[in-house]
C-alpha positions, -999 to 999 in steps of 0.1 A, spaced: 0 0 0 12 36 -8 2 70 4 0 94 -25 4 131 -15 -1 157 -42 4 195 -39 -17 212 -67 -30 246 -77 -63 252 -59 -84 257 -91 -73 222 -102 -90 204 -73 -123 196 -90 -105 182 -120 -82 160 -99 -110 148 -77 -131 138 -108 -101 120 -123 -94 101 -92 -131 92 -89 -132 80 -125 -105 54 -119 -122 42 -86 -102 59 -59 -127 59 -31 -113 82 -4 -91 113 -4 -83 139 21 -79 175 10 -62 202 30 -56 239 22 -19 247 25 6 274 17 40 270 3 67 281 -22 92 265 -44 105 276 -78 73 297 -82 86 319 -54 61 345 -43 50 378 -58 48 414 -48 14 431 -39 3 466 -31 -18 472 0 -28 507 11 1 522 -9 27 498 7 44 472 -13 49 438 3 61 403 -8 38 374 -6 61 345 0 38 316 5 12 309 -22 -21 290 -15 -20 253 -26 -41 222 -21 -27 190 -6 -45 158 -16 -37 126 1 -49 91 -9 -40 57 4 -40 32 -25 -31 -4 -33 1 -10 -52 -17 -23 -82 -35 10 -89 -6 33 -80 5 40 -116 -31 49 -126 -35 73 -96 -3 91 -104 -12 94 -141 -47 107 -132 -33 134 -109 -5 143 -133 -27 148 -163 -56 166 -145 -34 189 -125 -10 200 -152 -12 235 -167 22 235 -181 32 265 -161 55 269 -131 39 260 -98 18 230 -110 29 211 -79 44 178 -69 34 142 -62 50 123 -33 46 85 -28 54 69 5 50 33 17 22 25 42 31 -1 67 -5 -5 80 -40 8 75 -68 3 100 -105 12 96 -115 24 130 -152 15 127 -148 -21 118 -112 -29 128 -104 -41 93 -67 -39 84 -46 -38 52 -62 -34 18 -97 -43 33 -95 -11 53 -89 11 22 
């Protein structure tokens, strides 16, 4: 089992969610986050004063998936989140040692 974490542009959330739903990914967690990388920040004017916005709003999506569907999940996120411009985001894949469904006590892939 793997945990797929994707950082994407906020306006791409609906497209990514639909793409994941289309391939059968049942559960995702979405968090509003802020960050910066190569996109850096930008300068804004507020009441005549100029200031730098270092951290830009992003969306973090997390999905626990079976190894057999990992490639399809990555492809779905990549194609639906891509704009071709800087700041499209990143996808991180980490190994999950165990998953437990609290309500039923199911473990492993049955808990997904």
